[in-house]
Biotite code that builds the C-alpha atoms (Angstrom):
import biotite.structure as struc

atoms = struc.array([
    struc.Atom([0.000, 0.000, 0.000], chain_id="A", res_id=1, res_name="MET", atom_name="CA", element="C"),
    struc.Atom([2.896, 2.358, 0.677], chain_id="A", res_id=2, res_name="THR", atom_name="CA", element="C"),
    struc.Atom([4.245, 1.929, -2.848], chain_id="A", res_id=3, res_name="ASN", atom_name="CA", element="C"),
    struc.Atom([0.883, 2.832, -4.355], chain_id="A", res_id=4, res_name="ILE", atom_name="CA", element="C"),
    struc.Atom([0.754, 5.973, -2.241], chain_id="A", res_id=5, res_name="THR", atom_name="CA", element="C"),
    struc.Atom([4.286, 6.971, -3.257], chain_id="A", res_id=6, res_name="ALA", atom_name="CA", element="C"),
    struc.Atom([3.527, 6.423, -6.945], chain_id="A", res_id=7, res_name="VAL", atom_name="CA", element="C"),
    struc.Atom([0.253, 8.327, -6.694], chain_id="A", res_id=8, res_name="SER", atom_name="CA", element="C"),
    struc.Atom([1.963, 11.207, -4.911], chain_id="A", res_id=9, res_name="THR", atom_name="CA", element="C"),
    struc.Atom([4.702, 11.391, -7.555], chain_id="A", res_id=10, res_name="ARG", atom_name="CA", element="C"),
    struc.Atom([2.128, 11.354, -10.349], chain_id="A", res_id=11, res_name="ALA", atom_name="CA", element="C"),
    struc.Atom([0.069, 14.059, -8.672], chain_id="A", res_id=12, res_name="GLN", atom_name="CA", element="C"),
    struc.Atom([3.175, 16.181, -8.076], chain_id="A", res_id=13, res_name="THR", atom_name="CA", element="C"),
    struc.Atom([4.182, 15.829, -11.722], chain_id="A", res_id=14, res_name="ALA", atom_name="CA", element="C"),
    struc.Atom([0.746, 17.030, -12.850], chain_id="A", res_id=15, res_name="ARG", atom_name="CA", element="C"),
    struc.Atom([0.435, 19.854, -10.319], chain_id="A", res_id=16, res_name="SER", atom_name="CA", element="C"),
    struc.Atom([1.733, 23.268, -11.347], chain_id="A", res_id=17, res_name="PRO", atom_name="CA", element="C"),
    struc.Atom([4.031, 24.992, -8.832], chain_id="A", res_id=18, res_name="VAL", atom_name="CA", element="C"),
    struc.Atom([2.447, 27.962, -7.127], chain_id="A", res_id=19, res_name="ASN", atom_name="CA", element="C"),
    struc.Atom([5.407, 30.285, -6.505], chain_id="A", res_id=20, res_name="GLU", atom_name="CA", element="C"),
    struc.Atom([3.547, 32.230, -3.810], chain_id="A", res_id=21, res_name="SER", atom_name="CA", element="C"),
    struc.Atom([3.243, 29.116, -1.612], chain_id="A", res_id=22, res_name="THR", atom_name="CA", element="C"),
    struc.Atom([6.870, 27.991, -1.903], chain_id="A", res_id=23, res_name="VAL", atom_name="CA", element="C"),
    struc.Atom([8.630, 28.994, 1.294], chain_id="A", res_id=24, res_name="SER", atom_name="CA", element="C"),
    struc.Atom([11.989, 30.709, 1.319], chain_id="A", res_id=25, res_name="THR", atom_name="CA", element="C"),
    struc.Atom([14.730, 28.583, 2.892], chain_id="A", res_id=26, res_name="PRO", atom_name="CA", element="C"),
    struc.Atom([15.419, 29.760, 6.422], chain_id="A", res_id=27, res_name="GLY", atom_name="CA", element="C"),
    struc.Atom([12.109, 31.583, 6.809], chain_id="A", res_id=28, res_name="VAL", atom_name="CA", element="C"),
    struc.Atom([9.077, 30.213, 8.645], chain_id="A", res_id=29, res_name="ASP", atom_name="CA", element="C"),
    struc.Atom([6.191, 31.429, 6.493], chain_id="A", res_id=30, res_name="THR", atom_name="CA", element="C"),
    struc.Atom([3.577, 30.065, 8.889], chain_id="A", res_id=31, res_name="LEU", atom_name="CA", element="C"),
    struc.Atom([4.873, 32.162, 11.785], chain_id="A", res_id=32, res_name="ASN", atom_name="CA", element="C"),
    struc.Atom([5.079, 35.729, 10.425], chain_id="A", res_id=33, res_name="THR", atom_name="CA", element="C"),
    struc.Atom([8.341, 35.133, 8.582], chain_id="A", res_id=34, res_name="ASN", atom_name="CA", element="C"),
    struc.Atom([10.413, 34.445, 11.715], chain_id="A", res_id=35, res_name="ASN", atom_name="CA", element="C"),
    struc.Atom([13.892, 33.104, 11.045], chain_id="A", res_id=36, res_name="GLN", atom_name="CA", element="C"),
    struc.Atom([14.595, 29.508, 12.038], chain_id="A", res_id=37, res_name="HIS", atom_name="CA", element="C"),
    struc.Atom([17.599, 27.222, 12.077], chain_id="A", res_id=38, res_name="THR", atom_name="CA", element="C"),
    struc.Atom([18.765, 26.069, 8.674], chain_id="A", res_id=39, res_name="GLN", atom_name="CA", element="C"),
    struc.Atom([21.351, 23.443, 7.755], chain_id="A", res_id=40, res_name="ALA", atom_name="CA", element="C"),
    struc.Atom([24.427, 24.964, 6.222], chain_id="A", res_id=41, res_name="GLY", atom_name="CA", element="C"),
    struc.Atom([27.474, 27.034, 7.138], chain_id="A", res_id=42, res_name="PRO", atom_name="CA", element="C"),
    struc.Atom([27.859, 28.073, 10.759], chain_id="A", res_id=43, res_name="VAL", atom_name="CA", element="C"),
    struc.Atom([26.768, 31.683, 11.194], chain_id="A", res_id=44, res_name="VAL", atom_name="CA", element="C"),
    struc.Atom([27.664, 32.109, 14.852], chain_id="A", res_id=45, res_name="ASN", atom_name="CA", element="C"),
    struc.Atom([31.450, 31.870, 15.269], chain_id="A", res_id=46, res_name="LYS", atom_name="CA", element="C"),
    struc.Atom([31.025, 30.951, 18.968], chain_id="A", res_id=47, res_name="ASP", atom_name="CA", element="C"),
    struc.Atom([29.182, 27.783, 17.933], chain_id="A", res_id=48, res_name="ALA", atom_name="CA", element="C"),
    struc.Atom([31.966, 26.729, 15.545], chain_id="A", res_id=49, res_name="GLU", atom_name="CA", element="C"),
    struc.Atom([33.523, 23.303, 16.039], chain_id="A", res_id=50, res_name="LEU", atom_name="CA", element="C"),
    struc.Atom([36.989, 22.903, 17.460], chain_id="A", res_id=51, res_name="ASN", atom_name="CA", element="C"),
    struc.Atom([39.241, 23.627, 14.461], chain_id="A", res_id=52, res_name="THR", atom_name="CA", element="C"),
    struc.Atom([41.656, 20.789, 15.331], chain_id="A", res_id=53, res_name="LYS", atom_name="CA", element="C"),
    struc.Atom([38.766, 18.313, 15.476], chain_id="A", res_id=54, res_name="LEU", atom_name="CA", element="C"),
    struc.Atom([37.254, 19.767, 12.306], chain_id="A", res_id=55, res_name="ASN", atom_name="CA", element="C"),
    struc.Atom([40.601, 19.444, 10.510], chain_id="A", res_id=56, res_name="SER", atom_name="CA", element="C"),
    struc.Atom([40.884, 15.791, 11.558], chain_id="A", res_id=57, res_name="LYS", atom_name="CA", element="C"),
    struc.Atom([37.368, 15.124, 10.283], chain_id="A", res_id=58, res_name="ALA", atom_name="CA", element="C"),
    struc.Atom([38.177, 16.694, 6.907], chain_id="A", res_id=59, res_name="VAL", atom_name="CA", element="C"),
    struc.Atom([41.408, 14.672, 6.687], chain_id="A", res_id=60, res_name="ASP", atom_name="CA", element="C"),
    struc.Atom([39.487, 11.485, 7.474], chain_id="A", res_id=61, res_name="PHE", atom_name="CA", element="C"),
    struc.Atom([36.876, 12.163, 4.795], chain_id="A", res_id=62, res_name="VAL", atom_name="CA", element="C"),
    struc.Atom([39.514, 13.015, 2.183], chain_id="A", res_id=63, res_name="GLN", atom_name="CA", element="C"),
    struc.Atom([41.476, 9.850, 2.999], chain_id="A", res_id=64, res_name="HIS", atom_name="CA", element="C"),
    struc.Atom([38.298, 7.764, 2.812], chain_id="A", res_id=65, res_name="ARG", atom_name="CA", element="C"),
    struc.Atom([37.418, 9.259, -0.579], chain_id="A", res_id=66, res_name="GLN", atom_name="CA", element="C"),
    struc.Atom([40.939, 8.509, -1.855], chain_id="A", res_id=67, res_name="ALA", atom_name="CA", element="C"),
    struc.Atom([40.621, 4.884, -0.737], chain_id="A", res_id=68, res_name="VAL", atom_name="CA", element="C"),
    struc.Atom([37.233, 4.591, -2.446], chain_id="A", res_id=69, res_name="ILE", atom_name="CA", element="C"),
    struc.Atom([38.652, 6.018, -5.696], chain_id="A", res_id=70, res_name="ARG", atom_name="CA", element="C"),
    struc.Atom([41.600, 3.595, -5.481], chain_id="A", res_id=71, res_name="PHE", atom_name="CA", element="C"),
    struc.Atom([39.324, 0.586, -4.965], chain_id="A", res_id=72, res_name="VAL", atom_name="CA", element="C"),
    struc.Atom([37.018, 1.682, -7.786], chain_id="A", res_id=73, res_name="GLN", atom_name="CA", element="C"),
    struc.Atom([40.051, 2.051, -10.071], chain_id="A", res_id=74, res_name="GLY", atom_name="CA", element="C"),
    struc.Atom([41.318, -1.400, -9.094], chain_id="A", res_id=75, res_name="ALA", atom_name="CA", element="C"),
    struc.Atom([37.916, -2.941, -9.800], chain_id="A", res_id=76, res_name="ILE", atom_name="CA", element="C"),
    struc.Atom([37.715, -1.191, -13.171], chain_id="A", res_id=77, res_name="THR", atom_name="CA", element="C"),
    struc.Atom([41.226, -2.367, -14.090], chain_id="A", res_id=78, res_name="ALA", atom_name="CA", element="C"),
    struc.Atom([40.430, -5.950, -13.124], chain_id="A", res_id=79, res_name="SER", atom_name="CA", element="C"),
    struc.Atom([37.301, -5.947, -15.305], chain_id="A", res_id=80, res_name="VAL", atom_name="CA", element="C"),
    struc.Atom([39.235, -4.674, -18.334], chain_id="A", res_id=81, res_name="ASP", atom_name="CA", element="C"),
])
C-alpha cells in the first residue's frame, strides 16, 4: 500500500503546477510571520563553531576515505578490463 501511495503522490506532483507564492523561502518560517529559524548549512555564529583541530581531523578522514574509495574503484575497473 505504501508503494501505491508513493507512486500516486509522484504522479500528482508531476501534474500539479508549482504555485510560486506558496513555496517557502529557505530559512524563513512562512507560517509564523516570517520568523527566522535554524537552517542546515554554514555556521553563522562563530562561537558555535567546532573545534578547528577536530574539524581538521574530520576533513582529513573524509579526504582519505574518498581517496581509498577512488583507489578501490580504479582497481575494480582495471580488473574488469
